[in-house]
Structure formats: structure tokens, C-alpha cells
All heavy atoms as a GROMACS GRO file, in nm:
protein
  575
    1MET      N    1   0.212   0.864   1.630
    1MET     CA    2   0.082   0.802   1.624
    1MET      C    3   0.061   0.721   1.752
    1MET      O    4   0.147   0.646   1.794
    1MET     CB    5   0.075   0.710   1.502
    1MET     CG    6  -0.051   0.628   1.498
    1MET     SD    7  -0.080   0.543   1.341
    1MET     CE    8   0.028   0.404   1.355
    2THR      N    9  -0.054   0.738   1.812
    2THR     CA   10  -0.088   0.665   1.934
    2THR      C   11  -0.182   0.550   1.899
    2THR      O   12  -0.280   0.569   1.827
    2THR     CB   13  -0.158   0.758   2.035
    2THR    OG1   14  -0.071   0.866   2.065
    2THR    CG2   15  -0.194   0.684   2.161
    3ILE      N   16  -0.150   0.432   1.949
    3ILE     CA   17  -0.236   0.316   1.928
    3ILE      C   18  -0.282   0.268   2.064
    3ILE      O   19  -0.200   0.235   2.150
    3ILE     CB   20  -0.160   0.203   1.855
    3ILE    CG1   21  -0.115   0.250   1.718
    3ILE    CG2   22  -0.248   0.079   1.845
    3ILE    CD1   23  -0.029   0.152   1.644
    4ASN      N   24  -0.412   0.266   2.084
    4ASN     CA   25  -0.470   0.216   2.209
    4ASN      C   26  -0.501   0.068   2.192
    4ASN      O   27  -0.560   0.027   2.092
    4ASN     CB   28  -0.597   0.293   2.245
    4ASN     CG   29  -0.566   0.438   2.273
    4ASN    OD1   30  -0.473   0.469   2.346
    4ASN    ND2   31  -0.642   0.528   2.214
    5ILE      N   32  -0.461  -0.011   2.290
    5ILE     CA   33  -0.480  -0.156   2.286
    5ILE      C   34  -0.596  -0.192   2.378
    5ILE      O   35  -0.608  -0.140   2.488
    5ILE     CB   36  -0.352  -0.230   2.332
    5ILE    CG1   37  -0.233  -0.190   2.243
    5ILE    CG2   38  -0.373  -0.381   2.333
    5ILE    CD1   39  -0.246  -0.231   2.098
    6ARG      N   40  -0.680  -0.282   2.332
    6ARG     CA   41  -0.794  -0.328   2.410
    6ARG      C   42  -0.805  -0.480   2.396
    6ARG      O   43  -0.739  -0.539   2.310
    6ARG     CB   44  -0.922  -0.262   2.361
    6ARG     CG   45  -0.950  -0.294   2.215
    6ARG     CD   46  -1.091  -0.254   2.173
    6ARG     NE   47  -1.112  -0.268   2.031
    6ARG     CZ   48  -1.132  -0.382   1.967
    6ARG    NH1   49  -1.131  -0.496   2.033
    6ARG    NH2   50  -1.152  -0.386   1.836
    7GLN      N   51  -0.889  -0.540   2.478
    7GLN     CA   52  -0.912  -0.683   2.464
    7GLN      C   53  -0.987  -0.708   2.333
    7GLN      O   54  -1.078  -0.633   2.297
    7GLN     CB   55  -0.993  -0.736   2.582
    7GLN     CG   56  -1.002  -0.887   2.582
    7GLN     CD   57  -1.057  -0.941   2.711
    7GLN    OE1   58  -1.086  -0.868   2.804
    7GLN    NE2   59  -1.073  -1.072   2.718
    8GLU      N   60  -0.946  -0.811   2.263
    8GLU     CA   61  -1.012  -0.847   2.138
    8GLU      C   62  -1.158  -0.881   2.164
    8GLU      O   63  -1.191  -0.941   2.266
    8GLU     CB   64  -0.940  -0.966   2.077
    8GLU     CG   65  -0.992  -1.007   1.942
    8GLU     CD   66  -0.918  -1.127   1.888
    8GLU    OE1   67  -0.794  -1.132   1.899
    8GLU    OE2   68  -0.986  -1.217   1.835
    9GLN      N   69  -1.244  -0.843   2.071
    9GLN     CA   70  -1.388  -0.870   2.083
    9GLN      C   71  -1.430  -0.969   1.975
    9GLN      O   72  -1.365  -0.980   1.870
    9GLN     CB   73  -1.467  -0.740   2.070
    9GLN     CG   74  -1.430  -0.640   2.178
    9GLN     CD   75  -1.482  -0.500   2.148
    9GLN    OE1   76  -1.538  -0.475   2.043
    9GLN    NE2   77  -1.462  -0.410   2.242
   10SER      N   78  -1.539  -1.039   1.997
   10SER     CA   79  -1.582  -1.143   1.903
   10SER      C   80  -1.608  -1.087   1.763
   10SER      O   81  -1.587  -1.154   1.664
   10SER     CB   82  -1.706  -1.215   1.955
   10SER     OG   83  -1.812  -1.122   1.971
   11GLY      N   84  -1.650  -0.964   1.751
   11GLY     CA   85  -1.676  -0.904   1.621
   11GLY      C   86  -1.552  -0.862   1.545
   11GLY      O   87  -1.562  -0.812   1.433
   12ASP      N   88  -1.434  -0.882   1.602
   12ASP     CA   89  -1.309  -0.841   1.539
   12ASP      C   90  -1.256  -0.943   1.438
   12ASP      O   91  -1.164  -0.914   1.363
   12ASP     CB   92  -1.199  -0.821   1.645
   12ASP     CG   93  -1.224  -0.701   1.734
   12ASP    OD1   94  -1.297  -0.609   1.692
   12ASP    OD2   95  -1.168  -0.699   1.845
   13SER      N   96  -1.313  -1.060   1.433
   13SER     CA   97  -1.257  -1.170   1.354
   13SER      C   98  -1.235  -1.137   1.207
   13SER      O   99  -1.128  -1.162   1.152
   13SER     CB  100  -1.345  -1.294   1.365
   13SER     OG  101  -1.351  -1.337   1.497
   14LEU      N  102  -1.335  -1.081   1.141
   14LEU     CA  103  -1.322  -1.050   0.999
   14LEU      C  104  -1.215  -0.944   0.976
   14LEU      O  105  -1.132  -0.957   0.885
   14LEU     CB  106  -1.455  -1.004   0.941
   14LEU     CG  107  -1.454  -0.970   0.793
   14LEU    CD1  108  -1.411  -1.090   0.709
   14LEU    CD2  109  -1.591  -0.919   0.749
   15ALA      N  110  -1.213  -0.841   1.059
   15ALA     CA  111  -1.113  -0.735   1.043
   15ALA      C  112  -0.973  -0.789   1.066
   15ALA      O  113  -0.879  -0.753   0.995
   15ALA     CB  114  -1.143  -0.620   1.139
   16ILE      N  115  -0.956  -0.878   1.164
   16ILE     CA  116  -0.825  -0.936   1.192
   16ILE      C  117  -0.782  -1.025   1.075
   16ILE      O  118  -0.667  -1.020   1.030
   16ILE     CB  119  -0.826  -1.013   1.325
   16ILE    CG1  120  -0.839  -0.914   1.441
   16ILE    CG2  121  -0.702  -1.100   1.340
   16ILE    CD1  122  -0.865  -0.976   1.575
   17SER      N  123  -0.874  -1.104   1.022
   17SER     CA  124  -0.843  -1.188   0.907
   17SER      C  125  -0.799  -1.102   0.788
   17SER      O  126  -0.699  -1.133   0.722
   17SER     CB  127  -0.966  -1.271   0.870
   17SER     OG  128  -0.937  -1.354   0.759
   18ASN      N  129  -0.871  -0.996   0.761
   18ASN     CA  130  -0.835  -0.906   0.651
   18ASN      C  131  -0.701  -0.838   0.676
   18ASN      O  132  -0.621  -0.819   0.583
   18ASN     CB  133  -0.944  -0.802   0.627
   18ASN     CG  134  -1.068  -0.863   0.567
   18ASN    OD1  135  -1.062  -0.968   0.503
   18ASN    ND2  136  -1.182  -0.800   0.589
   19LEU      N  137  -0.674  -0.802   0.799
   19LEU     CA  138  -0.547  -0.740   0.836
   19LEU      C  139  -0.431  -0.835   0.806
   19LEU      O  140  -0.332  -0.798   0.744
   19LEU     CB  141  -0.548  -0.702   0.984
   19LEU     CG  142  -0.416  -0.656   1.042
   19LEU    CD1  143  -0.401  -0.506   1.024
   19LEU    CD2  144  -0.407  -0.692   1.188
   20VAL      N  145  -0.446  -0.961   0.846
   20VAL     CA  146  -0.340  -1.060   0.825
   20VAL      C  147  -0.322  -1.087   0.675
   20VAL      O  148  -0.209  -1.092   0.626
   20VAL     CB  149  -0.371  -1.191   0.902
   20VAL    CG1  150  -0.272  -1.300   0.867
   20VAL    CG2  151  -0.370  -1.165   1.052
   21LYS      N  152  -0.431  -1.100   0.600
   21LYS     CA  153  -0.421  -1.121   0.454
   21LYS      C  154  -0.345  -1.006   0.389
   21LYS      O  155  -0.256  -1.028   0.306
   21LYS     CB  156  -0.560  -1.128   0.392
   21LYS     CG  157  -0.630  -1.259   0.409
   21LYS     CD  158  -0.758  -1.255   0.327
   21LYS     CE  159  -0.870  -1.322   0.399
   21LYS     NZ  160  -0.996  -1.317   0.325
   22THR      N  161  -0.380  -0.884   0.425
   22THR     CA  162  -0.317  -0.766   0.366
   22THR      C  163  -0.170  -0.757   0.405
   22THR      O  164  -0.085  -0.725   0.322
   22THR     CB  165  -0.391  -0.638   0.408
   22THR    OG1  166  -0.528  -0.651   0.368
   22THR    CG2  167  -0.331  -0.516   0.345
   23ALA      N  168  -0.140  -0.788   0.531
   23ALA     CA  169  -0.002  -0.778   0.580
   23ALA      C  170   0.092  -0.872   0.505
   23ALA      O  171   0.209  -0.840   0.485
   23ALA     CB  172   0.002  -0.806   0.729
   24PHE      N  173   0.041  -0.988   0.462
   24PHE     CA  174   0.126  -1.086   0.396
   24PHE      C  175   0.106  -1.090   0.244
   24PHE      O  176   0.169  -1.171   0.175
   24PHE     CB  177   0.100  -1.226   0.455
   24PHE     CG  178   0.160  -1.242   0.591
   24PHE    CD1  179   0.085  -1.216   0.705
   24PHE    CD2  180   0.292  -1.282   0.607
   24PHE    CE1  181   0.139  -1.230   0.831
   24PHE    CE2  182   0.347  -1.297   0.732
   24PHE     CZ  183   0.271  -1.271   0.845
   25ALA      N  184   0.023  -1.005   0.190
   25ALA     CA  185  -0.012  -1.009   0.048
   25ALA      C  186   0.108  -1.000  -0.044
   25ALA      O  187   0.114  -1.068  -0.147
   25ALA     CB  188  -0.112  -0.899   0.015
   26ASN      N  189   0.206  -0.917  -0.010
   26ASN     CA  190   0.321  -0.896  -0.098
   26ASN      C  191   0.450  -0.960  -0.046
   26ASN      O  192   0.558  -0.923  -0.090
   26ASN     CB  193   0.342  -0.745  -0.119
   26ASN     CG  194   0.225  -0.682  -0.190
   26ASN    OD1  195   0.168  -0.740  -0.282
   26ASN    ND2  196   0.186  -0.565  -0.147
   27VAL      N  197   0.436  -1.053   0.045
   27VAL     CA  198   0.553  -1.121   0.101
   27VAL      C  199   0.581  -1.246   0.018
   27VAL      O  200   0.499  -1.339   0.014
   27VAL     CB  201   0.530  -1.158   0.250
   27VAL    CG1  202   0.650  -1.235   0.305
   27VAL    CG2  203   0.503  -1.034   0.333
   28ALA      N  204   0.694  -1.246  -0.050
   28ALA     CA  205   0.726  -1.356  -0.141
   28ALA      C  206   0.730  -1.492  -0.070
   28ALA      O  207   0.693  -1.593  -0.128
   28ALA     CB  208   0.860  -1.329  -0.210
   29GLU      N  209   0.774  -1.494   0.055
   29GLU     CA  210   0.788  -1.620   0.128
   29GLU      C  211   0.655  -1.672   0.182
   29GLU      O  212   0.647  -1.780   0.238
   29GLU     CB  213   0.886  -1.603   0.244
   29GLU     CG  214   1.027  -1.567   0.204
   29GLU     CD  215   1.046  -1.419   0.173
   29GLU    OE1  216   0.956  -1.336   0.198
   29GLU    OE2  217   1.154  -1.385   0.122
   30SER      N  218   0.549  -1.594   0.169
   30SER     CA  219   0.419  -1.630   0.224
   30SER      C  220   0.348  -1.730   0.133
   30SER      O  221   0.359  -1.725   0.011
   30SER     CB  222   0.332  -1.505   0.237
   30SER     OG  223   0.200  -1.540   0.270
   31ASP      N  224   0.270  -1.820   0.195
   31ASP     CA  225   0.183  -1.906   0.117
   31ASP      C  226   0.042  -1.847   0.111
   31ASP      O  227  -0.050  -1.910   0.061
   31ASP     CB  228   0.181  -2.049   0.172
   31ASP     CG  229   0.121  -2.058   0.312
   31ASP    OD1  230   0.080  -1.954   0.369
   31ASP    OD2  231   0.114  -2.171   0.365
   32HIS      N  232   0.026  -1.728   0.168
   32HIS     CA  233  -0.100  -1.652   0.169
   32HIS      C  234  -0.212  -1.729   0.239
   32HIS      O  235  -0.328  -1.717   0.203
   32HIS     CB  236  -0.139  -1.611   0.027
   32HIS     CG  237  -0.028  -1.538  -0.042
   32HIS    ND1  238   0.012  -1.412  -0.006
   32HIS    CD2  239   0.056  -1.576  -0.141
   32HIS    CE1  240   0.114  -1.375  -0.080
   32HIS    NE2  241   0.143  -1.474  -0.163
   33ARG      N  242  -0.173  -1.804   0.341
   33ARG     CA  243  -0.270  -1.880   0.420
   33ARG      C  244  -0.259  -1.846   0.569
   33ARG      O  245  -0.317  -1.915   0.652
   33ARG     CB  246  -0.249  -2.029   0.397
   33ARG     CG  247  -0.272  -2.072   0.251
   33ARG     CD  248  -0.244  -2.218   0.225
   33ARG     NE  249  -0.310  -2.308   0.319
   33ARG     CZ  250  -0.438  -2.348   0.310
   33ARG    NH1  251  -0.512  -2.305   0.210
   33ARG    NH2  252  -0.489  -2.430   0.399
   34GLU      N  253  -0.185  -1.742   0.601
   34GLU     CA  254  -0.163  -1.705   0.741
   34GLU      C  255  -0.294  -1.677   0.814
   34GLU      O  256  -0.308  -1.709   0.933
   34GLU     CB  257  -0.069  -1.584   0.752
   34GLU     CG  258   0.073  -1.611   0.713
   34GLU     CD  259   0.099  -1.608   0.563
   34GLU    OE1  260   0.008  -1.574   0.485
   34GLU    OE2  261   0.213  -1.640   0.524
   35HIS      N  262  -0.390  -1.620   0.744
   35HIS     CA  263  -0.519  -1.588   0.807
   35HIS      C  264  -0.592  -1.715   0.852
   35HIS      O  265  -0.665  -1.714   0.951
   35HIS     CB  266  -0.607  -1.503   0.716
   35HIS     CG  267  -0.638  -1.566   0.585
   35HIS    ND1  268  -0.544  -1.582   0.485
   35HIS    CD2  269  -0.753  -1.617   0.537
   35HIS    CE1  270  -0.601  -1.641   0.381
   35HIS    NE2  271  -0.728  -1.663   0.410
   36PHE      N  272  -0.568  -1.827   0.781
   36PHE     CA  273  -0.627  -1.954   0.824
   36PHE      C  274  -0.564  -2.002   0.955
   36PHE      O  275  -0.631  -2.057   1.041
   36PHE     CB  276  -0.611  -2.061   0.716
   36PHE     CG  277  -0.690  -2.033   0.592
   36PHE    CD1  278  -0.626  -2.030   0.470
   36PHE    CD2  279  -0.826  -2.010   0.595
   36PHE    CE1  280  -0.697  -2.005   0.353
   36PHE    CE2  281  -0.899  -1.984   0.480
   36PHE     CZ  282  -0.834  -1.981   0.358
   37LEU      N  283  -0.434  -1.981   0.970
   37LEU     CA  284  -0.365  -2.016   1.093
   37LEU      C  285  -0.421  -1.936   1.211
   37LEU      O  286  -0.449  -1.991   1.318
   37LEU     CB  287  -0.214  -1.992   1.081
   37LEU     CG  288  -0.132  -2.010   1.208
   37LEU    CD1  289  -0.144  -2.153   1.261
   37LEU    CD2  290   0.012  -1.973   1.183
   38VAL      N  291  -0.440  -1.806   1.190
   38VAL     CA  292  -0.495  -1.721   1.296
   38VAL      C  293  -0.635  -1.770   1.334
   38VAL      O  294  -0.669  -1.778   1.453
   38VAL     CB  295  -0.497  -1.572   1.252
   38VAL    CG1  296  -0.571  -1.487   1.353
   38VAL    CG2  297  -0.354  -1.522   1.233
   39ASP      N  298  -0.716  -1.805   1.235
   39ASP     CA  299  -0.851  -1.856   1.262
   39ASP      C  300  -0.845  -1.986   1.343
   39ASP      O  301  -0.920  -2.003   1.439
   39ASP     CB  302  -0.925  -1.878   1.130
   39ASP     CG  303  -1.068  -1.923   1.153
   39ASP    OD1  304  -1.141  -1.857   1.230
   39ASP    OD2  305  -1.108  -2.026   1.093
   40ARG      N  306  -0.754  -2.077   1.304
   40ARG     CA  307  -0.740  -2.203   1.378
   40ARG      C  308  -0.696  -2.178   1.522
   40ARG      O  309  -0.742  -2.245   1.614
   40ARG     CB  310  -0.641  -2.296   1.308
   40ARG     CG  311  -0.700  -2.356   1.182
   40ARG     CD  312  -0.606  -2.454   1.119
   40ARG     NE  313  -0.589  -2.570   1.207
   40ARG     CZ  314  -0.493  -2.660   1.192
   40ARG    NH1  315  -0.406  -2.648   1.093
   40ARG    NH2  316  -0.482  -2.760   1.274
   41LEU      N  317  -0.606  -2.082   1.540
   41LEU     CA  318  -0.562  -2.049   1.677
   41LEU      C  319  -0.678  -1.997   1.760
   41LEU      O  320  -0.693  -2.033   1.877
   41LEU     CB  321  -0.449  -1.946   1.673
   41LEU     CG  322  -0.316  -1.997   1.620
   41LEU    CD1  323  -0.220  -1.880   1.598
   41LEU    CD2  324  -0.255  -2.099   1.716
   42HIS      N  325  -0.761  -1.913   1.701
   42HIS     CA  326  -0.877  -1.860   1.772
   42HIS      C  327  -0.977  -1.968   1.811
   42HIS      O  328  -1.044  -1.958   1.913
   42HIS     CB  329  -0.948  -1.753   1.688
   42HIS     CG  330  -0.886  -1.619   1.697
   42HIS    ND1  331  -0.794  -1.574   1.606
   42HIS    CD2  332  -0.903  -1.519   1.786
   42HIS    CE1  333  -0.756  -1.452   1.639
   42HIS    NE2  334  -0.820  -1.416   1.748
   43ARG      N  335  -0.988  -2.073   1.730
   43ARG     CA  336  -1.082  -2.182   1.758
   43ARG      C  337  -1.022  -2.294   1.843
   43ARG      O  338  -1.093  -2.385   1.884
   43ARG     CB  339  -1.137  -2.239   1.627
   43ARG     CG  340  -1.228  -2.140   1.555
   43ARG     CD  341  -1.290  -2.197   1.428
   43ARG     NE  342  -1.191  -2.208   1.322
   43ARG     CZ  343  -1.156  -2.321   1.260
   43ARG    NH1  344  -1.211  -2.434   1.293
   43ARG    NH2  345  -1.065  -2.322   1.165
   44SER      N  346  -0.894  -2.284   1.872
   44SER     CA  347  -0.824  -2.388   1.947
   44SER      C  348  -0.869  -2.394   2.093
   44SER      O  349  -0.906  -2.293   2.152
   44SER     CB  350  -0.673  -2.359   1.943
   44SER     OG  351  -0.604  -2.435   2.038
   45GLU      N  352  -0.865  -2.514   2.150
   45GLU     CA  353  -0.895  -2.530   2.293
   45GLU      C  354  -0.796  -2.453   2.380
   45GLU      O  355  -0.826  -2.416   2.492
   45GLU     CB  356  -0.890  -2.678   2.332
   45GLU     CG  357  -1.003  -2.761   2.276
   45GLU     CD  358  -0.992  -2.907   2.318
   45GLU    OE1  359  -0.912  -2.939   2.408
   45GLU    OE2  360  -1.066  -2.988   2.260
   46SER      N  361  -0.677  -2.430   2.328
   46SER     CA  362  -0.573  -2.361   2.403
   46SER      C  363  -0.584  -2.209   2.398
   46SER      O  364  -0.511  -2.140   2.468
   46SER     CB  365  -0.434  -2.402   2.351
   46SER     OG  366  -0.418  -2.541   2.360
   47PHE      N  367  -0.672  -2.158   2.314
   47PHE     CA  368  -0.687  -2.013   2.299
   47PHE      C  369  -0.739  -1.952   2.429
   47PHE      O  370  -0.834  -2.000   2.488
   47PHE     CB  371  -0.783  -1.982   2.184
   47PHE     CG  372  -0.804  -1.834   2.160
   47PHE    CD1  373  -0.699  -1.755   2.116
   47PHE    CD2  374  -0.927  -1.776   2.181
   47PHE    CE1  375  -0.717  -1.620   2.093
   47PHE    CE2  376  -0.947  -1.642   2.157
   47PHE     CZ  377  -0.842  -1.563   2.113
   48VAL      N  378  -0.674  -1.844   2.472
   48VAL     CA  379  -0.714  -1.773   2.594
   48VAL      C  380  -0.760  -1.634   2.552
   48VAL      O  381  -0.678  -1.545   2.529
   48VAL     CB  382  -0.596  -1.763   2.695
   48VAL    CG1  383  -0.640  -1.691   2.822
   48VAL    CG2  384  -0.541  -1.901   2.727
   49PRO      N  385  -0.892  -1.613   2.539
   49PRO     CA  386  -0.943  -1.485   2.489
   49PRO      C  387  -0.898  -1.365   2.572
   49PRO      O  388  -0.878  -1.256   2.518
   49PRO     CB  389  -1.095  -1.500   2.495
   49PRO     CG  390  -1.122  -1.643   2.520
   49PRO     CD  391  -0.996  -1.707   2.569
   50GLN      N  392  -0.880  -1.384   2.701
   50GLN     CA  393  -0.840  -1.275   2.789
   50GLN      C  394  -0.700  -1.223   2.756
   50GLN      O  395  -0.663  -1.113   2.795
   50GLN     CB  396  -0.845  -1.318   2.936
   50GLN     CG  397  -0.983  -1.355   2.983
   50GLN     CD  398  -1.023  -1.499   2.950
   50GLN    OE1  399  -0.953  -1.572   2.878
   50GLN    NE2  400  -1.138  -1.541   3.002
   51LEU      N  401  -0.620  -1.303   2.686
   51LEU     CA  402  -0.485  -1.263   2.650
   51LEU      C  403  -0.474  -1.210   2.508
   51LEU      O  404  -0.368  -1.169   2.464
   51LEU     CB  405  -0.389  -1.381   2.668
   51LEU     CG  406  -0.377  -1.437   2.809
   51LEU    CD1  407  -0.282  -1.556   2.811
   51LEU    CD2  408  -0.332  -1.330   2.907
   52SER      N  409  -0.585  -1.213   2.435
   52SER     CA  410  -0.584  -1.169   2.296
   52SER      C  411  -0.622  -1.021   2.290
   52SER      O  412  -0.729  -0.982   2.335
   52SER     CB  413  -0.682  -1.253   2.214
   52SER     OG  414  -0.669  -1.222   2.079
   53THR      N  415  -0.533  -0.942   2.233
   53THR     CA  416  -0.557  -0.799   2.227
   53THR      C  417  -0.563  -0.750   2.082
   53THR      O  418  -0.520  -0.819   1.990
   53THR     CB  419  -0.446  -0.721   2.301
   53THR    OG1  420  -0.320  -0.752   2.242
   53THR    CG2  421  -0.444  -0.756   2.449
   54ALA      N  422  -0.617  -0.631   2.065
   54ALA     CA  423  -0.630  -0.570   1.933
   54ALA      C  424  -0.620  -0.419   1.950
   54ALA      O  425  -0.647  -0.367   2.058
   54ALA     CB  426  -0.764  -0.608   1.870
   55PRO      N  427  -0.585  -0.348   1.845
   55PRO     CA  428  -0.587  -0.202   1.854
   55PRO      C  429  -0.732  -0.154   1.863
   55PRO      O  430  -0.824  -0.222   1.815
   55PRO     CB  431  -0.521  -0.156   1.724
   55PRO     CG  432  -0.536  -0.270   1.631
   55PRO     CD  433  -0.540  -0.394   1.715
   56SER      N  434  -0.754  -0.039   1.924
   56SER     CA  435  -0.890   0.012   1.937
   56SER      C  436  -0.956   0.035   1.802
   56SER      O  437  -1.077   0.024   1.789
   56SER     CB  438  -0.891   0.140   2.021
   56SER     OG  439  -0.805   0.236   1.963
   57ALA      N  440  -0.878   0.067   1.702
   57ALA     CA  441  -0.929   0.080   1.565
   57ALA      C  442  -0.842  -0.009   1.477
   57ALA      O  443  -0.724   0.017   1.460
   57ALA     CB  444  -0.922   0.223   1.518
   58ILE      N  445  -0.899  -0.116   1.425
   58ILE     CA  446  -0.823  -0.208   1.340
   58ILE      C  447  -0.814  -0.148   1.201
   58ILE      O  448  -0.916  -0.118   1.140
   58ILE     CB  449  -0.888  -0.347   1.337
   58ILE    CG1  450  -0.892  -0.405   1.478
   58ILE    CG2  451  -0.813  -0.440   1.242
   58ILE    CD1  452  -0.966  -0.536   1.490
   59PRO      N  453  -0.692  -0.129   1.151
   59PRO     CA  454  -0.676  -0.069   1.017
   59PRO      C  455  -0.745  -0.154   0.910
   59PRO      O  456  -0.748  -0.276   0.919
   59PRO     CB  457  -0.525  -0.070   0.995
   59PRO     CG  458  -0.464  -0.095   1.128
   59PRO     CD  459  -0.566  -0.166   1.210
   60THR      N  460  -0.799  -0.087   0.810
   60THR     CA  461  -0.865  -0.158   0.701
   60THR      C  462  -0.785  -0.150   0.572
   60THR      O  463  -0.818  -0.215   0.475
   60THR     CB  464  -1.005  -0.101   0.676
   60THR    OG1  465  -0.993   0.038   0.649
   60THR    CG2  466  -1.095  -0.124   0.796
   61HIS      N  467  -0.681  -0.068   0.568
   61HIS     CA  468  -0.596  -0.060   0.450
   61HIS      C  469  -0.454  -0.025   0.493
   61HIS      O  470  -0.433   0.025   0.602
   61HIS     CB  471  -0.649   0.043   0.351
   61HIS     CG  472  -0.645   0.183   0.404
   61HIS    ND1  473  -0.741   0.231   0.491
   61HIS    CD2  474  -0.558   0.283   0.386
   61HIS    CE1  475  -0.711   0.356   0.523
   61HIS    NE2  476  -0.600   0.390   0.461
   62PHE      N  477  -0.360  -0.052   0.405
   62PHE     CA  478  -0.219  -0.032   0.436
   62PHE      C  479  -0.147   0.024   0.316
   62PHE      O  480  -0.192   0.011   0.203
   62PHE     CB  481  -0.152  -0.165   0.474
   62PHE     CG  482  -0.212  -0.229   0.593
   62PHE    CD1  483  -0.317  -0.317   0.580
   62PHE    CD2  484  -0.164  -0.200   0.718
   62PHE    CE1  485  -0.374  -0.375   0.690
   62PHE    CE2  486  -0.220  -0.258   0.830
   62PHE     CZ  487  -0.325  -0.346   0.816
   63SER      N  488  -0.031   0.074   0.342
   63SER     CA  489   0.060   0.111   0.234
   63SER      C  490   0.104  -0.017   0.165
   63SER      O  491   0.108  -0.124   0.226
   63SER     CB  492   0.182   0.182   0.295
   63SER     OG  493   0.290   0.179   0.206
   64ASN      N  494   0.138  -0.010   0.040
   64ASN     CA  495   0.190  -0.127  -0.032
   64ASN      C  496   0.335  -0.155   0.004
   64ASN      O  497   0.397  -0.243  -0.053
   64ASN     CB  498   0.177  -0.107  -0.183
   64ASN     CG  499   0.035  -0.118  -0.227
   64ASN    OD1  500  -0.045  -0.186  -0.165
   64ASN    ND2  501   0.002  -0.051  -0.336
   65ASP      N  502   0.389  -0.080   0.098
   65ASP     CA  503   0.530  -0.092   0.134
   65ASP      C  504   0.550  -0.171   0.262
   65ASP      O  505   0.643  -0.147   0.336
   65ASP     CB  506   0.590   0.048   0.146
   65ASP     CG  507   0.742   0.046   0.148
   65ASP    OD1  508   0.799  -0.048   0.089
   65ASP    OD2  509   0.802   0.135   0.208
   66LEU      N  510   0.462  -0.267   0.291
   66LEU     CA  511   0.480  -0.350   0.410
   66LEU      C  512   0.595  -0.446   0.384
   66LEU      O  513   0.605  -0.508   0.280
   66LEU     CB  514   0.354  -0.429   0.440
   66LEU     CG  515   0.233  -0.348   0.483
   66LEU    CD1  516   0.111  -0.439   0.494
   66LEU    CD2  517   0.259  -0.280   0.616
   67ARG      N  518   0.684  -0.460   0.480
   67ARG     CA  519   0.800  -0.548   0.466
   67ARG      C  520   0.823  -0.624   0.596
   67ARG      O  521   0.787  -0.578   0.702
   67ARG     CB  522   0.925  -0.468   0.433
   67ARG     CG  523   0.912  -0.386   0.308
   67ARG     CD  524   1.033  -0.294   0.295
   67ARG     NE  525   1.004  -0.187   0.202
   67ARG     CZ  526   1.032  -0.189   0.073
   67ARG    NH1  527   1.090  -0.294   0.022
   67ARG    NH2  528   1.003  -0.089  -0.004
   68LEU      N  529   0.887  -0.738   0.583
   68LEU     CA  530   0.929  -0.811   0.701
   68LEU      C  531   1.045  -0.735   0.767
   68LEU      O  532   1.118  -0.663   0.702
   68LEU     CB  533   0.978  -0.952   0.665
   68LEU     CG  534   0.871  -1.048   0.619
   68LEU    CD1  535   0.938  -1.177   0.570
   68LEU    CD2  536   0.773  -1.079   0.728
   69HIS      N  537   1.059  -0.753   0.896
   69HIS     CA  538   1.171  -0.693   0.968
   69HIS      C  539   1.301  -0.741   0.905
   69HIS      O  540   1.312  -0.857   0.863
   69HIS     CB  541   1.164  -0.735   1.115
   69HIS     CG  542   1.260  -0.661   1.201
   69HIS    ND1  543   1.390  -0.700   1.214
   69HIS    CD2  544   1.245  -0.550   1.276
   69HIS    CE1  545   1.453  -0.617   1.294
   69HIS    NE2  546   1.366  -0.525   1.333
   70PRO      N  547   1.402  -0.654   0.893
   70PRO     CA  548   1.528  -0.693   0.828
   70PRO      C  549   1.592  -0.818   0.886
   70PRO      O  550   1.668  -0.886   0.817
   70PRO     CB  551   1.619  -0.571   0.847
   70PRO     CG  552   1.525  -0.459   0.874
   70PRO     CD  553   1.404  -0.516   0.938
   71SER      N  554   1.565  -0.848   1.012
   71SER     CA  555   1.628  -0.966   1.072
   71SER      C  556   1.566  -1.096   1.022
   71SER      O  557   1.622  -1.203   1.041
   71SER     CB  558   1.619  -0.958   1.224
   71SER     OG  559   1.483  -0.969   1.264
   72VAL      N  560   1.449  -1.088   0.956
   72VAL     CA  561   1.383  -1.208   0.904
   72VAL      C  562   1.438  -1.238   0.766
   72VAL      O  563   1.440  -1.153   0.679
   72VAL     CB  564   1.230  -1.188   0.897
   72VAL    CG1  565   1.164  -1.310   0.837
   72VAL    CG2  566   1.174  -1.156   1.033
   73LYS      N  567   1.487  -1.358   0.746
   73LYS     CA  568   1.545  -1.395   0.618
   73LYS      C  569   1.464  -1.500   0.548
   73LYS      O  570   1.400  -1.578   0.601
   73LYS     CB  571   1.688  -1.441   0.638
   73LYS     CG  572   1.770  -1.334   0.705
   73LYS     CD  573   1.915  -1.351   0.667
   73LYS     CE  574   1.998  -1.256   0.748
   73LYS     NZ  575   2.031  -1.136   0.704
   0.00000   0.00000   0.00000
């Protein structure tokens, strides 16, 4: 599978928020608030939009088999 990376665009916010929510939905260690952290980072004075990237097509659904990397405990 090929994933093309592009600079994040202002209209990507909702899709990115949904992506983060879905990615952590079944993670037992999650407080299910990661999407709020991403939003705060985007609104931060330190945020550099030129360094923020996204895939050319942001996925809208995932397998239910998302897992943390084995090295994460």
C-alpha cells in the first residue's frame, strides 16, 4: 500500500480528530481524550503548520484490531 504525505490543510481537523478517537477507542490504557490533546497542540502558539503533515487520503474507518506497538507497555 502506498501512502502519499502532504502538508496538513485547515479542513483536515475533523478527520484527524476522528482518526485519533478511532485509533485509541479500544486501548485499555487510554483515557479517550487524545483527540483533545491533538486539538490543543494545533491551537498552541508553538504549533508550526508547515511541519504538520497528513496522508493524502485520511482514513475514515479502521479494523477493530488496532494495537499499540509491542514495545509500549
